[in-house]
C-alpha positions as CSV (number, residue, x, y, z in Angstrom):
1,M,16.8,2.5,-10.6
2,I,14.9,3.8,-13.6
3,E,13.2,7.2,-13.4
4,T,10.5,8.2,-15.8
5,L,8.2,11.2,-16.4
6,I,4.9,10.1,-17.8
7,L,1.9,11.9,-19.2
8,I,-1.3,10.2,-18.2
9,E,-3.9,11.4,-20.7
10,G,-7.6,11.7,-20.1
11,R,-10.0,14.5,-19.4
12,N,-11.4,13.1,-16.2
13,V,-8.3,11.6,-14.7
14,T,-7.8,12.6,-11.1
15,K,-4.6,12.9,-9.2
16,D,-6.1,10.9,-6.4
17,S,-6.8,7.9,-8.6
18,L,-3.1,8.0,-9.8
19,R,-1.7,8.4,-6.2
20,S,-3.9,5.5,-4.8
21,L,-2.8,3.0,-7.4
22,S,-0.5,0.3,-5.8
23,L,2.4,-0.6,-8.0
24,S,4.5,-3.7,-7.3
25,N,8.1,-2.5,-7.8
26,A,7.6,1.2,-8.6
27,K,6.6,4.4,-6.8
28,Q,4.7,7.3,-8.3
29,L,4.7,10.9,-7.5
30,V,2.2,13.3,-9.1
31,V,4.1,16.3,-10.5
32,G,1.0,18.3,-11.7
33,D,-1.7,18.9,-14.2
34,A,-1.2,19.1,-17.9
35,P,-4.2,21.3,-18.8
36,G,-6.3,19.8,-21.5
37,F,-4.3,16.6,-21.6
38,G,-4.2,14.9,-18.1
39,V,-1.6,14.5,-15.4
40,I,2.2,14.4,-15.4
41,L,3.8,12.1,-12.9
42,H,7.3,10.9,-11.9
43,L,7.8,7.1,-11.7
44,A,10.7,5.4,-10.0
45,A,11.1,1.7,-10.8
46,T,13.6,-1.1,-10.3
47,T,13.6,-2.3,-13.9
48,L,12.3,-1.4,-17.3
49,N,9.8,-4.3,-16.9
50,D,8.5,-2.6,-13.8
51,V,8.0,0.6,-15.8
52,N,6.1,-1.3,-18.5
53,A,3.9,-3.0,-15.9
54,A,3.1,0.4,-14.2
55,M,2.2,1.9,-17.6
56,L,-0.3,-1.0,-18.1
57,D,-1.7,-0.5,-14.6
58,F,-2.2,3.3,-15.3
59,S,-3.9,2.5,-18.6
60,K,-6.5,0.5,-16.8
61,I,-7.7,3.4,-14.6
62,E,-11.1,4.7,-15.5
63,G,-10.9,7.8,-17.7
64,V,-7.4,7.2,-18.9
65,S,-7.2,7.5,-22.7
66,G,-3.4,7.1,-23.1
67,T,0.0,7.0,-21.4
68,T,3.1,8.6,-22.9
69,V,6.7,8.4,-21.7
70,L,8.1,12.0,-21.7
71,M,11.6,11.1,-20.3
72,L,13.3,7.9,-19.2
73,R,16.6,7.8,-17.3
74,S,18.4,4.8,-15.8
């Protein structure tokens, strides 16, 4: 299991859009807002490839301007 804290950057990113995204081998939990930046979330995934796939999926959400890994633990 790989656990990650991710900053999803974007001024108009909503928590609901991040919660509603269906990820294949990962689960996301919104931690909270990062005022002026976006939203911080916790991601639990099976493999590093699943983390990478989730990051790509998050980057495709409307309003997302970037995704940054804050912490990664396996």
